[in-house]
PLY file of the C-alpha trace (Angstrom):
ply
format ascii 1.0
element vertex 409
property float x
property float y
property float z
element edge 408
property int vertex1
property int vertex2
end_header
72.36 139.15 104.03
73.36 138.68 100.38
74.84 135.23 99.66
77.33 135.16 96.74
76.24 133.14 93.68
79.22 130.78 93.90
78.22 129.87 97.48
74.67 129.07 96.33
75.98 126.98 93.42
78.34 125.01 95.65
75.60 124.44 98.22
73.20 123.25 95.52
75.88 120.94 94.11
76.55 119.48 97.56
72.84 119.06 98.44
72.16 117.02 95.29
73.74 114.04 97.04
71.72 111.93 99.50
72.12 112.71 103.20
74.00 109.53 104.14
76.36 109.85 101.18
77.17 113.35 102.43
77.64 111.92 105.92
80.11 109.21 104.85
81.89 111.83 102.75
82.38 114.02 105.83
83.56 111.02 107.86
86.10 110.14 105.20
87.27 113.75 105.03
88.08 113.83 108.74
89.67 110.36 108.61
91.95 111.56 105.81
92.63 114.91 107.45
93.91 113.06 110.51
95.73 110.35 108.58
97.31 112.62 105.94
100.15 113.87 108.09
100.58 110.46 109.73
100.93 108.60 106.43
103.19 111.04 104.59
105.25 112.56 107.40
105.85 109.65 109.81
108.85 108.41 107.81
110.44 111.88 107.90
109.76 112.36 111.62
111.30 109.06 112.69
114.18 109.48 110.24
114.96 112.79 112.00
115.09 111.12 115.44
117.57 108.49 114.28
115.66 105.44 112.99
117.14 103.85 109.87
115.26 103.58 106.57
115.11 99.80 107.12
113.48 100.24 110.55
111.00 102.74 109.15
110.13 100.42 106.25
109.80 97.49 108.68
107.26 99.45 110.70
105.09 99.97 107.62
105.47 96.29 106.68
104.35 95.08 110.11
101.51 97.57 109.97
100.38 95.99 106.69
100.57 92.46 108.14
98.45 93.42 111.15
96.05 95.19 108.80
95.59 91.93 106.87
94.14 90.18 109.92
91.79 93.02 110.81
90.64 93.32 107.18
89.59 89.67 107.09
87.80 90.03 110.42
86.01 93.18 109.26
85.04 91.63 105.92
83.47 88.67 107.72
81.66 91.02 110.11
80.25 93.10 107.23
79.07 89.98 105.38
77.15 88.77 108.44
75.72 92.03 109.76
75.97 94.71 107.03
76.56 97.25 109.81
79.36 99.77 109.49
79.05 101.90 112.63
80.85 99.48 114.99
83.95 99.04 112.75
84.20 102.79 112.18
84.05 103.53 115.92
86.50 100.71 116.75
89.01 101.90 114.15
88.80 105.44 115.53
89.51 104.27 119.08
92.47 102.15 117.96
93.81 105.06 115.92
93.64 107.27 119.02
95.73 104.69 120.91
98.22 104.50 118.01
98.59 108.28 117.83
99.21 108.46 121.58
101.99 105.85 121.38
103.69 107.41 118.34
103.52 110.85 119.95
105.71 109.66 122.84
107.78 107.13 120.85
111.56 107.58 120.75
112.78 104.07 119.80
112.16 101.33 117.26
110.07 99.11 119.56
107.44 101.72 120.47
107.45 102.95 116.86
106.59 99.45 115.63
103.86 99.07 118.28
102.33 102.35 117.13
102.56 101.34 113.48
100.94 97.98 114.30
97.96 99.77 115.80
97.80 102.07 112.77
97.61 98.95 110.58
94.88 97.45 112.77
92.84 100.66 112.62
93.24 100.92 108.82
92.25 97.27 108.36
89.02 97.84 110.27
88.25 101.25 108.79
88.70 100.77 105.05
86.29 97.87 104.28
83.59 99.51 106.40
84.09 102.98 104.90
83.97 101.58 101.34
81.08 99.22 102.12
78.66 102.01 102.95
79.14 104.13 99.83
77.15 102.05 97.26
74.28 101.68 99.73
74.14 105.44 100.28
74.32 106.66 96.67
70.66 105.82 95.70
70.25 107.03 92.07
73.78 108.46 91.84
76.16 106.36 89.70
78.40 104.40 92.07
81.58 105.57 90.35
80.52 109.18 90.87
79.72 108.38 94.50
83.18 106.88 94.96
84.70 109.87 93.16
82.92 112.16 95.64
84.22 110.39 98.75
87.69 110.12 97.20
87.61 113.86 96.48
86.84 114.47 100.14
89.73 112.19 101.09
92.06 114.01 98.72
91.04 117.32 100.30
91.50 115.87 103.78
94.91 114.40 103.04
96.03 117.65 101.39
95.07 119.74 104.41
96.39 117.02 106.73
99.84 117.10 105.14
99.87 120.89 104.75
98.74 121.45 108.33
100.96 118.62 109.53
103.98 120.07 107.73
103.31 123.45 109.33
102.96 121.93 112.81
106.01 119.71 112.31
108.26 122.57 111.22
106.84 125.39 113.36
105.26 123.90 116.50
106.39 120.35 117.33
107.48 117.48 115.10
104.83 115.06 116.40
101.84 117.40 116.44
100.35 115.41 113.56
99.34 112.69 116.02
97.38 115.22 118.12
95.53 116.29 114.98
94.75 112.65 114.14
93.31 112.05 117.62
91.07 115.12 117.29
89.74 113.93 113.91
88.96 110.47 115.30
86.87 112.06 118.06
84.89 113.99 115.43
84.20 110.74 113.53
82.98 109.02 116.70
80.58 111.93 117.25
79.19 111.67 113.69
78.66 107.90 113.98
76.95 107.95 117.37
74.64 110.72 116.22
73.46 108.83 113.09
74.09 105.12 113.69
70.43 104.03 113.57
69.65 105.81 110.31
72.92 104.50 108.79
71.94 100.88 109.43
68.37 101.44 108.21
69.54 102.95 104.91
71.90 100.02 104.24
69.10 97.51 104.91
66.75 99.30 102.49
69.37 99.39 99.71
70.56 95.79 99.84
67.97 94.33 97.43
68.90 96.78 94.68
72.63 96.11 95.06
72.12 92.33 95.01
70.38 92.39 91.62
73.02 94.54 89.98
75.89 92.28 91.05
74.82 89.20 89.07
75.45 90.89 85.71
79.19 91.18 86.27
80.16 87.73 87.62
81.16 86.10 84.30
83.30 89.03 83.20
84.95 89.10 86.63
85.95 85.42 86.35
87.48 86.09 82.94
89.49 89.18 83.93
90.05 88.72 87.66
93.78 87.84 87.57
94.69 90.84 85.43
92.55 93.16 87.54
94.17 91.93 90.76
97.70 92.29 89.32
96.90 95.82 88.13
95.52 96.81 91.53
98.51 95.35 93.39
100.97 97.14 91.11
99.22 100.48 91.45
98.82 100.18 95.23
102.49 99.21 95.54
103.37 102.32 93.56
101.23 104.41 95.93
102.92 102.82 98.96
106.36 103.64 97.60
105.33 107.21 96.78
104.01 107.69 100.32
106.93 106.09 102.18
109.98 105.85 99.90
109.74 109.03 97.83
110.16 111.40 100.85
113.20 109.38 102.01
114.62 109.29 98.48
114.28 113.07 98.16
115.79 113.83 101.55
118.77 111.51 100.95
119.41 112.67 97.38
119.77 110.76 94.11
122.74 109.53 92.13
123.60 113.13 91.18
120.57 114.95 92.59
121.22 117.03 95.72
119.18 116.18 98.86
115.97 118.18 99.38
115.17 119.82 102.72
112.39 118.41 104.89
110.41 121.63 104.49
110.64 121.50 100.69
109.57 117.84 100.70
106.51 118.73 102.79
105.56 121.38 100.23
106.15 118.96 97.33
103.91 116.34 98.92
101.27 118.99 99.66
101.39 120.09 96.02
100.79 116.54 94.80
97.87 116.13 97.19
96.42 119.49 96.11
96.57 118.32 92.51
94.82 115.10 93.52
92.06 117.08 95.20
91.43 119.29 92.16
91.61 116.37 89.72
89.68 113.70 91.67
86.12 114.81 90.92
86.54 115.81 87.22
88.64 112.72 86.46
86.25 110.48 88.42
83.25 111.91 86.56
85.08 111.47 83.22
86.06 107.88 84.05
82.45 107.04 84.98
81.48 107.53 81.31
84.07 105.03 80.06
84.13 101.24 80.13
84.95 99.92 83.61
88.58 98.92 83.03
89.51 102.23 81.43
90.39 103.75 84.79
92.92 100.98 85.53
94.54 101.35 82.11
94.75 105.12 82.43
96.23 104.72 85.89
98.90 102.23 84.79
100.23 104.45 82.00
100.43 107.44 84.35
102.26 105.53 87.09
104.63 104.00 84.56
105.58 107.42 83.13
105.78 109.03 86.61
108.11 106.32 87.92
110.31 106.65 84.84
110.60 110.40 85.44
111.56 109.78 89.09
114.25 107.37 87.88
115.67 109.90 85.43
115.55 112.71 88.03
118.01 110.80 90.21
120.72 111.37 87.58
120.09 115.12 87.29
120.59 118.02 89.66
119.05 121.44 89.03
116.53 120.23 86.42
115.53 117.26 88.60
112.93 119.38 90.38
110.98 119.93 87.14
110.88 116.21 86.37
109.70 115.48 89.90
107.04 118.17 89.59
105.75 116.70 86.31
105.80 113.19 87.79
103.55 114.45 90.62
100.98 115.57 88.04
101.02 112.09 86.49
100.77 110.46 89.92
97.73 112.61 90.72
96.08 111.70 87.40
96.77 108.01 87.94
95.53 108.04 91.52
92.34 109.99 90.76
91.39 107.50 88.02
92.34 104.40 90.00
90.62 104.99 93.34
86.94 105.19 92.28
87.37 102.64 89.46
88.91 99.85 91.54
86.35 100.04 94.34
83.38 100.23 91.98
84.47 97.23 89.90
85.23 95.01 92.87
82.00 95.85 94.70
79.81 95.34 91.63
81.14 91.95 90.62
81.25 90.43 94.11
78.42 88.05 95.13
75.86 89.74 97.36
76.85 87.71 100.43
80.59 88.30 99.90
80.77 92.05 99.33
82.34 92.64 102.72
85.09 90.14 101.92
85.53 91.62 98.44
86.15 95.10 99.84
88.38 93.63 102.54
90.45 91.94 99.83
90.56 95.15 97.79
91.71 96.98 100.89
94.23 94.15 101.36
95.66 94.95 97.93
96.58 98.34 99.37
98.22 96.58 102.31
100.11 94.21 100.00
101.85 97.23 98.54
103.25 97.84 102.02
104.26 94.22 102.69
107.56 94.29 100.83
107.66 97.57 98.93
108.77 99.96 101.72
111.00 97.33 103.39
112.86 96.44 100.19
113.13 100.06 99.13
114.35 100.92 102.64
117.13 98.37 102.28
117.99 99.77 98.84
118.18 103.28 100.30
120.40 102.13 103.19
122.75 100.25 100.86
122.95 102.57 97.84
121.71 105.88 99.27
119.12 106.37 96.50
116.04 104.56 95.11
116.50 104.99 91.34
116.33 101.24 90.60
113.01 101.00 92.49
111.37 103.60 90.24
112.71 101.90 87.10
111.26 98.53 88.15
107.87 100.05 88.98
107.79 101.77 85.57
108.62 98.52 83.78
106.03 96.39 85.58
103.24 98.96 85.18
103.94 99.27 81.45
104.07 95.48 80.98
100.72 95.02 82.73
99.16 97.83 80.71
100.15 96.16 77.43
98.45 92.92 78.54
95.33 94.72 79.83
95.03 97.09 76.86
92.60 95.04 74.77
90.48 93.87 77.69
87.09 95.46 78.36
84.57 95.24 81.17
0 1
1 2
2 3
3 4
4 5
5 6
6 7
7 8
8 9
9 10
10 11
11 12
12 13
13 14
14 15
15 16
16 17
17 18
18 19
19 20
20 21
21 22
22 23
23 24
24 25
25 26
26 27
27 28
28 29
29 30
30 31
31 32
32 33
33 34
34 35
35 36
36 37
37 38
38 39
39 40
40 41
41 42
42 43
43 44
44 45
45 46
46 47
47 48
48 49
49 50
50 51
51 52
52 53
53 54
54 55
55 56
56 57
57 58
58 59
59 60
60 61
61 62
62 63
63 64
64 65
65 66
66 67
67 68
68 69
69 70
70 71
71 72
72 73
73 74
74 75
75 76
76 77
77 78
78 79
79 80
80 81
81 82
82 83
83 84
84 85
85 86
86 87
87 88
88 89
89 90
90 91
91 92
92 93
93 94
94 95
95 96
96 97
97 98
98 99
99 100
100 101
101 102
102 103
103 104
104 105
105 106
106 107
107 108
108 109
109 110
110 111
111 112
112 113
113 114
114 115
115 116
116 117
117 118
118 119
119 120
120 121
121 122
122 123
123 124
124 125
125 126
126 127
127 128
128 129
129 130
130 131
131 132
132 133
133 134
134 135
135 136
136 137
137 138
138 139
139 140
140 141
141 142
142 143
143 144
144 145
145 146
146 147
147 148
148 149
149 150
150 151
151 152
152 153
153 154
154 155
155 156
156 157
157 158
158 159
159 160
160 161
161 162
162 163
163 164
164 165
165 166
166 167
167 168
168 169
169 170
170 171
171 172
172 173
173 174
174 175
175 176
176 177
177 178
178 179
179 180
180 181
181 182
182 183
183 184
184 185
185 186
186 187
187 188
188 189
189 190
190 191
191 192
192 193
193 194
194 195
195 196
196 197
197 198
198 199
199 200
200 201
201 202
202 203
203 204
204 205
205 206
206 207
207 208
208 209
209 210
210 211
211 212
212 213
213 214
214 215
215 216
216 217
217 218
218 219
219 220
220 221
221 222
222 223
223 224
224 225
225 226
226 227
227 228
228 229
229 230
230 231
231 232
232 233
233 234
234 235
235 236
236 237
237 238
238 239
239 240
240 241
241 242
242 243
243 244
244 245
245 246
246 247
247 248
248 249
249 250
250 251
251 252
252 253
253 254
254 255
255 256
256 257
257 258
258 259
259 260
260 261
261 262
262 263
263 264
264 265
265 266
266 267
267 268
268 269
269 270
270 271
271 272
272 273
273 274
274 275
275 276
276 277
277 278
278 279
279 280
280 281
281 282
282 283
283 284
284 285
285 286
286 287
287 288
288 289
289 290
290 291
291 292
292 293
293 294
294 295
295 296
296 297
297 298
298 299
299 300
300 301
301 302
302 303
303 304
304 305
305 306
306 307
307 308
308 309
309 310
310 311
311 312
312 313
313 314
314 315
315 316
316 317
317 318
318 319
319 320
320 321
321 322
322 323
323 324
324 325
325 326
326 327
327 328
328 329
329 330
330 331
331 332
332 333
333 334
334 335
335 336
336 337
337 338
338 339
339 340
340 341
341 342
342 343
343 344
344 345
345 346
346 347
347 348
348 349
349 350
350 351
351 352
352 353
353 354
354 355
355 356
356 357
357 358
358 359
359 360
360 361
361 362
362 363
363 364
364 365
365 366
366 367
367 368
368 369
369 370
370 371
371 372
372 373
373 374
374 375
375 376
376 377
377 378
378 379
379 380
380 381
381 382
382 383
383 384
384 385
385 386
386 387
387 388
388 389
389 390
390 391
391 392
392 393
393 394
394 395
395 396
396 397
397 398
398 399
399 400
400 401
401 402
402 403
403 404
404 405
405 406
406 407
407 408
């Protein structure tokens, strides 16, 4: 059998990475494939069955609060044991329970219970999933390793939303939760099959990671506040794009006509496809720059994208083109932010606090959900559009960029 050259090249490219880095990449792909539809389409599904934007935003806020507690618990567990298989299995089981509840949910109470379990699963999953990557990359630059796993996540989320949109519109509106349950079962299988070798690899890599961390502590102390503010702003922007943007598009802008649910699903899928194609090249490019460059590049992209979303609310026919261009900027900003933020935080954290550091980084993502979706939900219920939200995000991202511009790491 003749194997095409492009297949051989892709296989060679994939096999250059260590086995356990490939394993965690596959795990993160399936986690994102299951979560993609849940994250991006839940607000549309429960809006269609009668929940208000405020109730939907409240569900995401409570999810973030619950996720805070599980993040702290997971960070402490990782600091003490350095083992990631138990948190990954636990998060998968909780996610299965959450998907089952949301599948049958028809009211606000059961919706909030399901969202609470989603938050608990995310709080356990993210620190553990991030914790393993630097220990698995061996001689690969950590930023490239994070770019690889983020590329897999971008691919997973893209297919999750695309497949979820198809199932929602063609089969059944809540089929995305069945897909999520299936993906969690695949992850459990991967972990059980390799749990002993996973723990052994982490143990063997800890000495190397400990020595590299000491170099960055002074610079971290000098720049920590600005880094944290930048991360919170960007993660808040991501939260609003995931939760508020679909609701804003389906309700319409000041002059912009409402978009159909099917068109919104395609728009979201397009943005996620762009993220997939951009994640690896942008991540590899960022890895050659100084370590704060990725945050700066991300801030300018999110500022411009939010400004375009604000302007699009006052247009009608041409609004689609502004939204399309804003999605390109969002994809650029996200692909530069994700590997940069994790790499910086992991490197500068003390060796016995890396679990907490990644838990706190993951908490920055949750902080974006604390007030962002709830406040924007109230704005949507009161005014019917979210233009002021996008203007504020643009202003704060630009202001932080101007302060961070001359800093280096």
